[in-house]
C-alpha positions, -999 to +999 in steps of 0.1 A: +121+443+060+099+416+075+068+438+072+075+445+035+081+409+027+048+400+044+029+427+025+044+416-008+036+379-001-001+389+000+002+412-030+013+407-066+041+419-088+016+442-106+006+458-074+042+463-064+049+479-098+020+503-093+029+511-057+065+518-068+054+545-092+053+522-122+090+513-121+112+484-111+099+459-136+123+435-154+122+426-191+091+405-196+113+379-214+123+369-178+091+350-170+077+324-146+088+289-155+066+274-128+032+288-133+012+298-102+042+304-079+051+336-061+086+346-051+093+373-026+124+381-007+157+401-005+180+396-034+211+375-031+230+386-062+254+366-084+275+377-113+287+348-134+315+352-159+306+348-196+300+311-205+308+300-170+274+303-153+279+270-135+303+289-113+272+305-097+263+272-081+282+281-050+255+306-042+232+276-034+253+271-002+258+308+006+225+325+001+205+327+034+170+312+038+143+335+026+165+352+000+160+352-038+189+342-060+193+369-087+218+354-112+234+374-140+247+349-166+274+372-178+258+386-210+250+351-223+211+349-225+212+312-234+234+301-205+220+277-180+218+293-146+201+265-126+189+229-129+168+204-111+192+193-084+203+229-078+166+239-074+161+210-049+192+221-029+179+257-029+145+247-018+159+224+010+178+254+023+147+276+024+157+299-005+126+316-018+133+313-056+155+323-084+155+351-110+180+350-139+186+366-173+197+331-185+179+298-189+172+268-167+172+230-174+153+201-159+121+221-161+099+190-153+118+185-121+117+221-111+079+222-118+074+191-097+092+208-069+071+239-073+103+259-068+097+295-081+121+302-111+119+332-134+141+329-165+142+333-203+131+297-207+144+262-207+175+247-223+191+213-227+226+227-222+246+224-191+271+251-180+308+252-173+318+256-137+355+265-140+350+303-137+347+324-106+314+340-099+311+371-077+285+373-050+266+401-034+275+428-058+252+450-080+241+432-111+223+444-142+194+421-152+164+426-173+170+463-177+173+469-139+202+473-116+197+449-087+217+454-055+221+430-026+192+433-003+168+449-027+134+432-025+122+410-053+085+403-060+077+379-089+047+360-101+030+350-133+028+386-145+065+393-142+093+404-119+096+437-100+126+448-079+121+473-051+153+492-044+163+500-008+159+537-015+121+532-017+117+511+015+107+540+037+076+549+017+069+517-001+049+499+026+024+527+029+021+530-009+016+493-013-010+491+015-029+519-003-027+501-036-040+468-022-068+486-004-078+503-037-078+470-055-100+453-029-124+482-030-126+482-068-133+445-068-161+450-042-176+478-063-177+457-094-193+428-075-219+453-062-228+463-098-207+493-104-192+499-139-155+494-143-150+532-148-169+538-115-149+511-097-115+525-106-122+562-102-098+578-078-071+552-082-039+560-063 
């Protein structure tokens, strides 16, 4: 796991997508709310009941350092999954970031923190906290099933989830993809055409 996280931290969501056989990508509507940030780590999944996404806040105290909060807002795409103070609490505990199919508020605060958040956008709404969220169960988000411990790689291009069933071969495939990308860049800088540079891509 540590090796995969290290490789992904030096890669990109696009490289992960290619190495995974062009799969695992979330709906592009779930996008970076803090430009220029990268989020990599095992998924800590949260399933919030409809219109009660505030009940997911307990995950801020439960998710282990290095994990990525993956919050399903219960089929309500306009629900607020996270705010500024929650982002600060997550960052202080070493949580790597948050991915949600809902929205977030206090974007100026979140951007000042440089806390990686991937969501459908901002909102002025708060969220009710009187429901009971479920933690560490499979969730459906952005067209993908995300299970606890799946790896998340997210950046300005989007979000990719690497399921555990791919872990055995993914490191080798990602290393090959990154090597190809470095070689292609070197060929272009040396004067090769784009077609020449990308020939033989993995």
